[in-house]
Every structure is written in C-alpha cells, then in structure tokens.
N, C-alpha and C positions, 0 to 999 in steps of 0.2 A: 701328746707330749708338750712340754713347755717350749716357748720360743727360744729358750736358751739351749735346748738339748743338742742340736746339730753342731753348734759352734763352741761349746764350752771345752776347755782344755782339761777340766776335771769332771768327774762323774756328776750327773745331775739327776734328781728324782723325776719320775714321770708325772706330768700334769696335763691339763687340757690346753689345746692349741689356742694361742692368743693372736688375734689379727692386729696388724700394725696400723696406726693412724696418727695424725698430728693435730695439735690444737694449741691455742695460746692461753694465757692465764692472767690473773690480776696480781698486783704487787703484794708481797708479804710484809707483815709488821717487822719493825726494826728489832724488837726484843722478842726472844722466844716466847710463844704463847700457845697454850694447849687448846685444841678444839676437838670435840667428840663427834664422830661421824654418825649420820642418821640412816645410813644405808642398811642393807640386809645383814643380819648376823653381827650386830654391833658388839664389840668386844673390848677387852682391856689391852689389846695389842697396841703398842705405841711405835709409830713410824716417824722418824725424824730426819731432817735435811739441813745441811749447811751450805750456803752459797759461796761462790768466790766473790771477788770485789765488784763484779759486774752487777750484782744484785738481782732480785727476783722480778724486777720490772724492766729487764734489758731487751724485751721483745725477741729474744733469741735463746741462747744456751741455758742460762739459769732458769729463765721463765718457763721454758718448755719442760725441763726436768721437774720443776715445781708443780707443773700441771699434773704430772704423774702422781705426786703426793696428794693433790686435790682429788684426783680420780680415785685413789685408794680410799680416802675418807668417804667419798660418796658411794662407791661401789662395794667396798668391802666392810665398811662400818668400823674401820680402825680409828684410833686417836692419832693426832699428829702434833708435832712441834717443829718449828723452823727457826733458824738463826741466819740473819742476813749479814754477811761479812762486809764491813766498810773498807777494810784494808787487809793486806796479807798478814799483818801482825795479829789479826783476830782469828785466823784459821784454827790454830791449836786450841785456843781458849774456847772457841765455839764448839769444837768437837768434844773437848773435855766436859763442857757444860751438858751436852747431850748425854754423855755417859753417866754423869751424875744424876741426870733426870730419870734414869732407868729406861732409856729407849731400848726396844727390842731389836730394831734395825736402825742404823744411821747411814744416811746417804750423802756423802760429801760430793759437791759438784765441781769437778775440774782438776786438771793436771797439777795445779799449784798446791792442792791440798794432799798430794800423794804422801809426802813424808809424815805429816801429822796423822794421816789415816792409818798408815802402816804401823806406826808406833802405838796408836790407840787400839788397833785390832789385835796386835800381839799381846798387849797388856790386859785386854778384856775379851777373853776367849768365849765368854758366855753371851756376848753381843754380836749380832750379825752386822756386817758392813757391806755396802755396795757402792763403789766409787765410780763416778762417770769420767770417761776419757783417760783412763790410766791402765797400763798393762805392765806385765813383768813382776807383779807382786804375788807371791805364792804363800797364802795363808788360808787355813781351812775355813775360817769364818769370814773371808773377804771375797766378794764377787766383783770383778772388774767389768764394767760396761763400756765396750769399745765399738767404734764405728769406722768402717773403711770408707771414709768420705772421699778419698781420692777417686773412688769408682764413680760416684755421682758428679764430682767436680770435673772429671775427665769429660763427661757429657756436656757439662756447663761450659767448659773451655772451648769445646768444639762449636757449641751454639754461639758463644760470644764472638769467636773468630768469624763465623758465618754472618753474624749480624753486623759486625763492625764496618762502618763506611770509610773510616780513615786508615784502617789496617794497623791500628795501635790499640792495645788493651793494657790494663794494669791491675796489679793486686798488691795489697799491703796487709800486714797482720798486727794484732795487738801486741803479741810477744813471740819471740822465736822459740816456740815449744812444739812438740810433735802434733798435738791436737789442732794447732793452727797451720803449721807448714804442710800438713797432709792435704789440706784444701788447696794450698798454693801449688803444690806438686801436681795434683790432679788437673787443676786448671791449666797450668803451663803445658803439661803433656797433652791435654785436649787440643790446645791451640796448635801445638807441634803436629799432632796427627792430622788436623784440618789442613795445615800447610802441605803436608806430604800427600794427602789424598787429593787436594785441589790444585796443587802447583802454585800455592800462594806464599806470601811472606809476611803474615801478620806478626807484629812484634809484641812481646810481653815485657812490660815495665814492672819493676818492683820485685822480681824474683828470678833466681837462676837455680834450676833444679840440680845441675851438676855440682855447683859449689855450695849449695844450700845457704845462700846469702841473699838478702833483699831488704825491703823497706818495712820497718816496724815502728809503731808508736811508742812501745816500751811498756804499756799497760793497757787496760781496757776501759779507761775512763777519760782520757785526754782528747776531747773533741777538737780542740784547737790544732793539735798535732795531726789528727786525722784530716782536718780541713787542709792543712798545709801540704800534706803528702798528696792528697787528691788534686789540689790546685797545681802541684808540680806535674802530675800526670797529664792534666788537661793542657798545660802549656806545651806539652810534647805531643799534642793531638790525640791523646787517648779518648775514645768515646764509649768504652765499657770499663767499669772499675769493679773489682771484687774486694770489698773490705772484709777481712776475717778477724773479727774482734768484738762479737756481741754488739753492744750499742754504738760502736764506733762508726757504723754505717751512717749514723745521723750526721757526723762531721763530713763524711763524703758527700752525702746528698746536699748538705747546705753549701758546700764548696761549688758543686755543680750549679745550684741556684744562683749563687753570688756571681758566677762567671757568665750567667746567661747561656749556659751550654745545653745542648740537646743530649749530652752523654747520659748513659744509664748505669745503674748499679746492679749487682747480684746480691741476693740475700743468702745468709747461712743459717743452718740449724732449723729454723722454723720457716713457714711460708710467709715471708716478710710482707708481701702485698696485703695479706689478710691480717697479720699481726700488727702492722702499723700502716693503715690505709692512707695516712698523711702523705706517704711517699710512693703510693701504689703506681702512680703514673710514670715513675722513673725506674721501676724494678723490672728488669728483663725476665728474670727467673730466679728461683731460690734452690740452694743445695740443702736438702733436708735430712735430718737425723731423727730416728724414732725414739728420742729420749724419753718422752712421756710414757710410752708403752713399755719400754724395758724397765723403767723405774717401777711402774705399776706391777709388772710381772715379778720383780724381785721382792716387793712387799707381799705379794700374793703367796709366793713360795715360803717366805718367812712366816707368815700367819698360819699357813697350812702345816708347818713343820718340815717342809721338804727343802729348805734352804741349804745349799752347799757352795763352798768357795769354788773359784774357777774363773773362766773368762768367757764372756759373750761378745761376739763380733757381729755387728749389723752390716749387711752387704746389700747390693742390688738384688741378689737372689732371694734373700729372706725378707726383703723390703725394709730392712733396718736403715737404709739410706735410699734416697730417691731425689728426683727433680720435681719441682712444682710445675704447674702449667705456665704457659707464657702469656696468658691473657690476651690483651689487645696487641701485644708484640708478635704473636704468632704469625699474623698476616704480613709482618714486616721482615720475616725471615725468608731467605731465598727458597724458591720452590723445591720441595723434596727434603728440606732439612729435618722436619720432624720424623719422616720415615728413615732417614739416615741415622738419626739418634736412636730410634727403636732397634735398628740393626746393630748399632754400636753397643747398645745396652746388652743385647743378646750375646755379642762377641765377648764383652767383659765377663758376663756370667759364665760363658763357656771356657773361660781361662785364656783367651787369646792375648790379653794384656795383663800379665801377672805382676809386673813391677812398676806400678804407677806412682809409688811413693816409698821411700825408705822408711817412712813412719807408719806404713800400713800395718795394723796388728795382725799377728799370725792367727790363722784359723784352724790349724792342726798341729 
C-alpha cells in the first residue's frame, strides 16, 4: 500500500510501500522552466511545484519538497515545471500559471499558499493538487501533506534541555502559523517533560504554549531580525536556539558567531548539518520532515491514476517525522540521554503524549 494509506482521511488507492528518506537539493530557476525526465517509463505526465517566499534554495522546507520533484523526474520519468515565489503577491499568479501550462499535478509548498490553492483546486477539478503543510481543505482533487512535527520536536526539546549548560534555551519562528508553531509547541513541551523527569528548571525563551504567543520575525527572509532575536536570547544566557523559519537559521547562526558564543542551534525540516555544512559545527540536531518522499509519492499516485484527495500525516511511527543524528554532539549529552530519547519516542508512538501541540494535524 501507499505511504498515505494509513493516515489519509479520505480513501486512497492501493500502491507499493514507499520507504521514507531525506535529502537536499539544488536551487530552482526563477522562471518556470520545463525539463523532461530521463528515468524509466518517460511520459507526458507533467508535475509542477510552486514555492513560498523562502525559495527552493532555503536548505530547508522548500528545498526538501523540491527534491521530491527532482526525484520524480529522475525515477518516474515525468516532466516538471517549477515557479519560485519571491513574495506572497506571486502565490496566486504562479499557481494560475501552472494551471495554464497544463500541469497534471500542482504542488504548492506551504501554509501561506492555502487560499490560492483551494480556489485553484475548486476551479480546476481535472487537475490534481497536493499542498504541503495545510490541513482542513476537503476537495476531491486536493491532497494535503501534513507532518506532526510536534512529535519529533518533543524529542528535540528534551535533548536541548539535557544538553544546555546554562539552563536557558530559546525558539523563534518566521511567522505565527500552525506549521511553525507546531515545532515550538513540541520543543517547549519536550523541555517541560525533561524538567519534570529530572527535577530541573530549564527555561524556554520565545514561546509560551498556553497562550500561543512568542517571538517571530514576521516573514522567512529577514535575516537581520533573526539575528536580533537570537542576540536577545544570548543576552539572557540561552545556549540552545531553535529557529523555525526555513533559511532564518542563518541569521541565528551568524548572531552566535558575532557574539563569540558557544551556543548551538537546531535545524528544522532537513538534516541541516548535511544540507548546510558551513554551520555543521553548531547544529546540535535537526527535526526532520519527510517532505521529499511524500511529494514523490503524491506524484507517483497521480501518474498511476490512483490519486485521490484527503490528508496524509507524517508521524514518528510512519517515519514521516524524525530526529537526525547528533554527530559530534552526542558525546556531549549526559550519559543515557540517547536511550531516554528512544524510550520517549516509543512512548509518543504508543500514544502516551497525545496533546503535544494544538496545531497537530488529526490522523483519524
């Protein structure tokens, strides 16, 4: 069966099992450009993608989703087009352009494209749509690809609290939207669980789960604001920072360098230490989402004629979300931490912590 079968809210056709994996990708051209795949069973099937303002070279969210499109071209032999949005004003026009280009499936990347995608899907029933990080849209030709990143972020928060030498950690987001705050919720709850389990009092700066308020840049491109927020955390003795905003981790890392601090950051979406080796020596761990594989699977279903609308939710159980390795930082964690994380992961999968974030997508 398809990787979507167990977690879709609507019925899905039966396909072969797909394993989940992560990888990075190269930047896409600014203007939509067609390329023909050279993989097996080359076809006239056209798969298209529209980025949000982070762009396809963000080393994170958009880039990982784009890799799924690249894999579809290479593995399935489909044709591809892509449009890189430079601002929110381009979301609607880029999606409309893809419709006009005759795309068989259109994959918008991100919560901010929800309204434009919903309208386009309703107006173009003959076209399949698969949008990343959006839920609650019920249209027969629209598949929503969601990820309960609070589960993996819960583990990361626990690890961050265990690693912290100062007893202060922080997190900030690009924008106050569910696909961002779900990371922050999981992270803060992971720190809380560590405190309860160990009798500690590690503080979380930048986010309050109860009030759903915290620190945000306001977009996913303002590196100066990201630096300023991070610098503020450092001035309050934070030594672990979770930036949730695609490329905004760069501003966080540069603030740490400028301060001469030994603080570390956490990556989101991709394995950041591999995606951007420039900062590998300050990345404690990454909270990963299987964007590339779920995008590839959606295209595969469309090409085979088995595409149906509904919702896919990536979890720790189906490996749609996960933690990267700690690399050299593993030896700096307190003894037994990795074993505790394995048990915590098993407990999450078993349903012991069902309310890690109000933004967690429903799986049933």
